[in-house]
N, C-alpha and C positions, 0 to 999 in steps of 0.2 A: 181521840186517839189517831194520830195520823201516820203512824208507820208501825212496823214491826216491833221495833226496839221500844217505842211507847207502849206497846200492847205486853210485852215483857215487863216491863216495869211495873205496869199496873198489875200483873199477875204477881210480881215479887212482894208486894205488898199486902196479899191474902186475897184477891179478888179471883173468881173462877169463870170463865167463859165457857159457855156450853153450846155447842152446836147442834141443832134439832134438823136431823135429816129425814124427810118424809116424801112420799107420792102424792100427787094431786088425786083426789078421788072424783073429780068432774073436770071437764074441759074448762069450766070457768071458776070453780070454786075449789080451794085447797082441801077443805076437809068436809065435805057435805053434809054427813051425818055427825059431826062432831066426836067421833071415836078416837081420832088421832090427839084432839086437844086433851081429851080425858086422859090418855097415855102419856101424853107429855108431862102434864101436872103431877101423875103419880110417880113417874119415872125421875123427876127433878127432886122431889121429896125423897125419894128412895137413895138417890146417889148422895143426897145431902147427907142422910142419916149412916150409909155405910162409910162416908168419908170422913165423917165427924165434923162436918160443916155446922154452922149455925143454921137451925132448923127454920128459921125466919126467912131465909134465903136472901138475907139483905146483902151477902156480898157475891150473889150469882148473877151472873149477865147472861142473857140468851140471845142466840142469833137463829131466827127461822125466816124461809125465803119471803112468805107472804108479806110480813110486815118489815123486812130489813131490806128487800130490793124494791125499787120502784117498779110499779105494776101499770100505771095510766100512760106513761110517756115511753114510746119504744126506743128512742134515741139515748134516753138517760139511763133506761135499763140495760142497752147493750152495753153501755160503758160500765155498769155495775157488774155486769156478768164476766167482763174481763179481770175484774178485781177477785172473781171467785177463789181462786187459787190463795189469795192472800185471807179472807174471809175464813175459808174453811182450815187453813193452816194455824190462823192465829189463836183458834179455839184449843183450850186445854183438855177438854172432854167433848165426846162427840156420840150422840145417841141417835142410833137407828130407830124410827118409830115406825112399826109395821104391824099395826094390829089389823085382824081380818074384819073387813067391812066391805060394802058393796059400793061399786063404781055408779055413780048417779047417771051417767049417759051410756054405760055398757052393760050389757048383761053378763059381768064378770065379778069375782070377788077380788078385791086387792088385798094383798098379804106379804110376807116376805120374800116369796118367790117373784111376785110381780114388781117388787121393790127393787129387787136385785137385778131386775132385767132394764131398768129404765135407765138411760143415759145420763140423765143430769145426777141421779142419786148415785151413780157409779162414779162420777166427776168429782162429787163432794166427798165421797170417801177416799178416792187417791189423793185429791189435794191436802186433806187432813193426815193421812198415814203417812205419807211421803216425808213429811217433817216432824210428824210426833211418834210414828210406829203405831202400833195397834193397841198398847196397853191402856189407853183411856177411851177406847171405844167399846160401846155397849148395845146392846138390841133389847128393844122392848116388843112384845108382841100383842100386848093386850093388858087390861086391869088386873086380871087374876094371875098373869104370869109374872114370875120375877125377874128385875134386871139382870141381864146375861151379858158376860164379857164376850167378845167376839173372838173367834179362834185366830191364832197367829197367822194362818196362812189365808185367811178371808181376802185378802186384798188380791189373790191371784186372778179371781174372776172378775173383780171390780176395775182391775187394771186394764182390761179390755174396753175401756170407755165407749169407744166409737162402734161396737158392736151391740151397743143398748139400744133400745127402743125409744122413739120419740113420736111426739103427736103430730109434728109439722110433717112427718114422713108418713105417717097413716092417713094424713089429709092431703098427700100428695103435693105440698106445697102451693096449694090454691090461694092465690092472692099475695104469696110471699116472695121475696126476692132472692132469699138466701137459706139455706138448711141450717138448723139449730147446730150442727156438727161443726160448721165452720165459725162460727161464734167462739168455740172453745179451743181452735189451733193456737191462737195467740197465747192465751193464759197456760196452756200446758206445755208449749215449747218453751216458754220461760222457766216454768217449775223444772222441765227436764234438765235444761241447760245448768240451772243452779246445783241441782243434783248430781249432775256429771261432773261439774267443777268441785264440788265437796269431795266426791271420790278420788278425782285427780289429785287435788292438793293434799286429801288425807293419806293418801298413798305416797307422798313426798315428805313423810314423817308426821303426818298427825295422828289424830286418835283413833285408831283403825277400830276398836271395840264400839266406840261411839257411832261409828259408821256402818254397823252391820245391818240395819235396816234399810239404809240407802243402798248397801250392795245387794241385799235380796230383790229390792226393786228393780235394779240396774241388771241383774243377772237374767231375772225373768224377762225384761225388754229385750236384752240382747238376743235371747233364744226365740222370742216371737215378735220381733220389731214391726213388721208389716201389719200384724193384727192390732198391736197396741197402738202404732201410730202410722194408720193406712196411708199409703202415698197418693191413692185417689179413692173415690166413692161414686156409686151410681145414685144420680139424682132424678126422680119423676117430678115432673111441673106440668102446667097446663098453662098453655097461650092461646088465645082467640078459639076456645072450646077444643083444642087439639091437645092430646097427651104427647109429652116429650120425655125419653129418657135420654140422659146424658150422662157422661163419665167427666167427673169435675175432680180437679186436683185439691187435695186436702192438704197433706204435708209434704208431698213431692218428696225433694231430697233434702229437706230442711233438717231433719235430724242428724243425716250425715255431716251436714254443713256445720250444724253445731258441734258436734263433736270434733272435728277438725279445728274448729276456732278455739275451743276450749284447749285442745292438746296443745296448741301453737300458743298458749298462753296470752292470746288477744282478749280483750273484754268483748262485750256485746250489748247490742240493744235491739229491742223487737217493735216494729212499728208496722202497724196495720193499714195497708192501702186503702182500705174504705173508708177511716176516720182520720187518719194520720196522727192517732193517738198512741203515745207511748206506754207500754206495759214495762213496769218496773217492779222487780221484788225485792224488798228491803235486805238489810243485812241481817246476820244471825238467822239464815233461812232455816236450816235444819236444826230441829229442837229435839233433844232426847233427854227428858226429864231435866236434870239441872244442868247436863253438858250440852253446850252450844257448839256446833260447828261455825265459826265465825268466817263470813264472807262479805265481800263488798257489794255494792249493789250493782244489779244487772245491767245497769247503762254504765259504759266506759267509753268516754269520748262521743265521738260522733259515728263510728262504725255501726251499721244496721244490718240486721236480716231481714229484709222484706218479704211478707207473704206474698208469693206469686209473683215477685219480680223474676225477669227472665224465663218466665214458664208458660207466657202468652195468654194467661187467662187472669181476668181480674174479676171481683166479685162485686 
């Protein structure tokens, strides 16, 4: 499946794609004690039963980070992370897997509260719910607890992706050239651009009812833009055994530039200065049940918004 339209065609013939979102319970192992794997298996069977699917799960396809994102090659992993928005958005169902379990390297319990504090899990939720709404989102907290639907306003905390916690920040980026926050700027900027354009074009005669979830997100973003898309962030690093604290450009003025570009009717492409790779999000990006808000590709011509361009900082 090479595009979102391929995914939608796949779903149209009766296939189901479930995105399993969880926190790692060790610095080196995704599920140190196997509690999350058990919860995943149980929740998939419960979802199939409640939805009237074939309980053999022959038509169910699952996305989970450890087996679906490259883990050994950092460069390839970075490229895959830039597609996180498409992975999470393409799924028809999204299950938050957060049973109570110990963290193997820390003296703390991992549960729904610690899950919700993580930057990566917030990003996954936002990327899914911005395209699909929250109708197909569920939470499982363990073997003995039933699968539960998320509350409709669950996204409000998740939307503050960049206030989430990161292991790289806990370790003060020792031996690391960038913070994981920087890896998410490109995919989330592209996602915001598509949503903003869907809203602008919907307001010109499109299906306003189908855009209700988009408008809820954009209203929250408008009220708290600098916390949702921070212009800068403070990064602690170590060089030659000395600690440095630096203020680093994150989104800068890119959100305002994106708004102006969309309002002006221009297309956009997003190029990452680090790798010169283009992030594109396919057509039919905003999905609401059977209704689709139809958009063109993110890339239109050669005009680009470059991350960091004109700001004097390259990552």
